[in-house]
N, C-alpha and C positions, 0 to 999 in steps of 0.2 A: 782212469775211470771213464767209462762210456756214459755220455749224457743220457738222462732219462727224459725223452721228449714229452711224454705224457704227464710227467710230474715236474716239469721245469719251473713252474711258478710256485711250487711248495717250498717250505724252508729247507735249507741245506741239511739240517739234522735229520729230517724225515727222509730226504733223498739218500742220505748215507745209510739209514736203517734198511731201506729197500735195496740198495746196492749190496749190502751185506747178505740179505736174504737171497738175492740173486746169485751171488758168489757161492754161497753154501747150498744152492739149489733147494731152498726151503720156502720160497715165495709161493709156489704152487701148493705145497702142503698147507701153508697158512690160509690160502684162499679156500681150499677144500674143507678145512676145519671150520671156517667161519661162514661159508656160504653154501647153499644147497647145490645140487646137481643142476644141469641145464633144464629149463622149463620145457613145456610141450606146446608153446605158442609159436608154431613154426610156419603157419600159412598166413597169407595176407588177411583172409577172412577172420581167423582167430585173433590176429593182431588188432583188427578193426574192433571186434567185440570187446577185447581187453581194454583198449584205449577209450572207447565210447562209454564203457562202464565207469571209468575214472572221470571222464568229462561230465557224465550225468551226476556223479556224486559231488564233484567240487566246482564245476563250472557250467551249470545249467544254462545261464544266461549268455554265455559266449556264443559267437557265431558258429554256424554249422561247419562240419568238416566234410569236404567233398571226396577226399581220398586219404586213405591211411594204408601204407604198405611198407614192406621191407624193400630196400633198394641195394642191390649188389654193386651199383656203380658209385656209391658214396665212398670217398677216400677219407678215412678216419682222421687224418692229420689236417687236411685242407678244409674239408666240409664238416668237420666235427663228427659227432656220433649219430646225429640225426638232423633233419632239417624241418623247419616249418616255413612254408611259403604261401604267399597269397597270389593266386593266378588271376589276372584280370583279362577279360575278353569283352570285345564289343559285340553286343547282340542287338541288332536293330539300331535304335538311337540311344541305347542304355549301355553303361559300362558295368558288367557283372564281375564280382569278386568271389573267388572260392578259395577256402583255406585247405592246405594239404599238409600232411605229416608223413615224412619218410624216415625210416630208421634203418641204419646200416644192417645188412643181412648177417653180418658176423654175430649180431645179438640173438640170432636163433639158437646159438650155442652157449649163451651166457646164463648165469643163474637168474632166476626171476627177479630178485631185488634190483639187479643191475638194469634189466630191461625196464622195470618200473621207474627207476631213476631217469632213464632217457625219455620215457613216455611223459613223465611229469614235467621234465624240462621243456619238451616241445609243446605240451599243452599250455604251460605258463606263457609261452610266446603268443598265444591267442589274445591274451590280455595285456601283457607287458612285452614290448618289442625289444627293449634294451636289457642287457645284463646289469641291472642296477639293484639298489637296495630293495625296491618293491618287487622286482622279479624274483630275487632269492627268498624274500619273505613269502611270496606265493608258493614257491617250490617247497619251502619248509612247512607251510600250512597243509599242502597235499601229501607231503612225505616228510615227517619230522626228522628222520635220519638222513635227509637229502645229502648233506655235505660229506658225511661218512661214506655213503654209497658212491658218491662221485669219486672220492679218493680210492675206494676199493675197485671201482670200475677202471680207473687209470692204472692201478696196480695190476689188474687182470690183463689189460691191454699190453702192459710191459712184459708180463710173463708169457702171454700169447706170442708176442713177437720174438722173445728170446728162446723160449723152450717149448712152445706149443700150448694148447689149451689144457690146463690142469684138470679140467672136469671130464676130459675125454681120455686122458692118459693117466697112468699111475706111476710114472717115472719119479724118482726122488732126486 
């Protein structure tokens, strides 16, 4: 049985179910049935508008975002699915901090709920830096089905790696 690197911290019973769907080439079908086709938020400008609308709705008082963009250089295993960074620069005698969000460019081809999950995750880092109870509570506040979408996103990444994007192909 090939290890499922995106699902390695989930229970064995769930991994076995996903393994069976992969063996039977039904995981892509399951994803297509449960999630919409890829969204149309494919430019950095559209991504910025999309994330800023969520920030305005849920995190008005958090610090400003200097940059929001897709990043083709993010390696999904090592750098996760997106990054939130604080860039610090000296300007004169002051130290200026700017927050940035970068999302892996492969999410241009993901269903909108999966992109939303990544965006919520990165926005939550504006307030909560660690992946702790408060962090996940904030994620669930912004997106009540956060954990289910994280699992579905990891299943999509597994299918993407094994058989290609199920939303761009109709192979069974």
